[in-house]
C-alpha positions, 0 to 999 in steps of 0.5 A: 500500500505505502509504495501505491501512495508513493507512485501515485504521488510522484504521478501527480506531481508530475501531472502538476495536480499536488499544488499550484507553488504560486498559491502556496507561496502566498498561502504560507506568507499569510499564514506567518503573518497571522500566525507567527513565523515560529508556528508555522515553520514548526508545521512545515518542519513537521510536514510528513507524507502522512500529514503533507496533503493536509497542510498543503490542503489548508495552505492553498485553501484556507491562507490563500484563497480564503485569507488572501480575499481582500473584502475582509480585513485580516483583523474582521477574519480574525474575529470571525474565526474566534467566534467560529472556534470558541462556538465549536469548542476548538480551544487549542486552535482559540488560542492560536489564533488568538496570537493571530488576532493580535498580530492582526491589530485586535486589542484587548478591549475589542477581545473583550467585546467579542467574547461578551457578545459570544456569552449572549449568543453561543451561552455564558459557559462559552464566554466563560471559557473564552476569557480563561484561554485568554487570561491564560495565554496572556499570562503565557505571553507575559502581556499585561491586560491593566497596561493594553486595556489602558492603552487601546 
């Protein structure tokens, strides 16, 4: 089976099916801007024959085709992503995209208001998780919430 997969992938690469490099390059650039160079380089380093197609899929479809669209700002896309991840209880990804939101110039006052809105529409327990995971993230990143919230 393994040899069959290798042979199939080699044929796909010859036909150009695997990916278009310009889409991949644009997707990687956006992913690094939002999630940070360190995180993205780690995912690239951890790519292997089992997860490579998935990584390429999200780089092209998520990071190039969606995140590089022009009608919503990256800041708005970060807000949308945090709402969806909270509503679906994806807390590990939520913390990852919390960093992305900060990279996209979302401030703590905006995030606080966003989490209040999430509490209203998704329920208080979900809002509680937003605040809990955010405070843990801020502590981990040594973000002084008092200072940051006064400045914004």
